[in-house]
Structure formats: structure tokens, C-alpha cells
C-alpha positions in Angstrom: -8.3 12.8 -15.6 -6.1 9.4 -15.4 -7.8 6.7 -16.6 -6.9 3.5 -14.4 -9.3 2.5 -12.6 -11.4 0.0 -12.2 -11.9 -1.2 -15.9 -8.1 -0.9 -15.9 -6.7 -3.6 -13.4 -10.0 -5.9 -14.5 -9.4 -6.0 -18.0 -5.6 -6.5 -16.7 -6.0 -8.9 -14.2 -5.3 -12.5 -15.7 -2.5 -10.8 -17.0 -1.7 -8.6 -13.6 -2.2 -12.9 -12.2 1.8 -12.6 -12.7 3.1 -9.6 -12.5 5.3 -9.3 -10.0 6.8 -5.5 -10.1 4.1 -2.9 -10.6 4.6 0.6 -10.4 2.6 3.2 -11.0 3.5 6.3 -9.2 3.0 9.6 -10.3 -0.2 8.4 -11.9 -2.6 11.0 -10.2 -4.4 7.5 -8.8 -6.5 7.9 -5.8 -8.8 6.6 -2.6 -11.2 5.8 -5.2 -8.2 4.2 -7.5 -7.3 1.7 -4.4 -10.9 0.8 -4.4 -10.8 -0.4 -7.5 -7.2 -1.8 -7.1 -8.6 -3.6 -4.2 -11.4 -5.1 -5.8 -9.1 -6.8 -8.6 -6.7 -7.7 -6.0 -9.5 -9.7 -3.1 -10.8 -11.8 -6.5 -7.1 -12.5 -8.0 -4.3 -14.2 -6.3 -1.7 -11.6 -7.7 2.3 -12.6 -7.2 3.7 -8.9 -6.9 6.3 -8.8 -5.2 6.9 -5.3 -5.5 4.6 -2.0 -5.9 4.4 1.8 -6.5 2.2 3.7 -5.7 4.1 7.0 -4.7 3.1 10.4 -6.1 -0.4 10.5 -6.3 -3.5 11.7 -4.4 -3.4 8.7 -2.3 -4.9 9.6 1.3 -5.5 7.3 4.5 -8.5 6.3 3.0 -7.1 4.7 -0.1 -4.4 3.8 2.2 -6.9 2.0 4.6 -8.8 0.3 2.0 -5.9 -0.9 -0.3 -3.6 -2.2 3.4 -7.3 -4.0 4.9 -6.9 -6.1 1.3 -3.4 -6.4 1.0 -2.8 -7.5 4.3 -3.0 -11.6 3.9 -0.9 -11.4 0.6 2.3 -13.3 1.0 4.3 -12.0 -1.5 4.2 -8.9 -1.6 8.5 -7.7 -0.6 8.6 -3.8 -1.5 5.9 -1.0 -0.9 6.5 2.2 -1.8 3.9 5.0 -1.1 6.0 7.7 -1.0 4.7 11.5 -1.4 1.1 11.1 -0.8 -1.2 12.4 1.8 -1.9 10.1 5.2 -1.7 12.6 8.1 -5.3 11.0 8.8 -5.1 9.5 11.8 -8.5 7.7 12.8 -7.6 4.9 10.1 -4.3 4.3 10.1 -4.0 1.5 12.6 -4.3 0.0 9.5 -1.0 -0.2 9.3 -0.2 -2.1 12.3 -2.5 -5.1 11.4 -1.1 -5.2 7.7 2.0 -5.4 9.9 1.3 -8.1 11.9 -0.6 -9.6 9.4 1.6 -9.3 6.1 5.2 -11.7 7.2 6.5 -11.3 3.9 7.0 -7.1 4.0 10.5 -6.6 3.7 11.0 -2.2 2.4 7.8 0.3 3.3 8.6 3.1 2.2 6.2 6.4 3.9 8.3 9.4 3.1 7.1 13.0 2.2 3.5 11.9 3.7 2.7 14.2 6.8 3.2 11.4 9.0 3.3 12.6 12.9 4.5 11.6 16.1 1.6 9.4 16.8 1.6 8.0 13.7 4.6 6.0 14.9 2.1 3.9 17.4 0.7 2.1 15.1 3.4 1.6 13.3 5.6 0.2 16.3 3.2 -1.7 17.2 2.4 -3.5 13.9 7.1 -3.7 13.4 6.5 -6.3 16.5 5.3 -8.5 14.9 6.6 -8.3 11.5 10.5 -9.3 11.5 10.5 -9.6 8.1 10.8 -6.2 7.6 14.1 -4.9 7.2 14.3 -1.5 5.1 11.7 1.6 6.6 11.6 4.7 5.3 9.9 7.3 6.6 12.3 10.2 5.7 10.8 14.2 4.8 7.4 13.6 7.2 
């Protein structure tokens, strides 16, 4: 198992405040990791501009926790979520809510996450309120 969890994020919280790019792709992060990351991010004011969580074991449950916490983050410009498994539609309305509140995001990558047409409804509604999104990658779904 991966050692990246709450202790990791908590110990590095002071240093993470100054990071503008955090790449955690292919590190076996899962829903529990997203809860841990969200807890630390909620308490700290991060200035991350790029967050890469691609190729992990995150499902829509972990995505819900992360985006709920980060919806008011006004620094994040690039969010990579490729090759996670977001096929469970029940909590994906959080994508609409996130995009509606976050006005800084310019790139969103949801490639290879088993999205279906119904997921596009939430995405489309959120995009109507987020005019800064310049690049959306949804291929291989």
C-alpha cells in the first residue's frame, strides 16, 4: 500500500502551502487518500495551480470529497483526473457545483474515467458558469 495519507499531507502542510504544482499521478491514491488530502487542504490555504491525480484508484466518492473541499480554491488552474474510475453517477453533481464556484480552472482532464453521456449534464451545467475553462479533455471514456 501507498504511504501517502493524512500523516504525509499533515507533515508537509507548511511546505505544501508554497507549492504551485503537485503531481501525484500513479501513486495508488484512493478515496481515503482524497479524504486525507481534503482535510489538510481545508485547514491550509494552498496556492496550487496544478494538481495531477491521474492514474490512481479514485472513484466518484473520492472525487466528491476533493471537489467539495476545493470548490472555493481560487488558485487551481489545471486539474488532471485521468484514468480514475468515475462511472458512479450518484455523486457527480459535485462537478457542476465545483465548476460553478471555481472561476480559475483553465484545464480539466477526465480522460479514461468511464464517463458516459449522462455525466455530461453536470459538466455542461457547471461550464455555463465557468467561462475560464479553456481546455477540457474527455477522450477514451
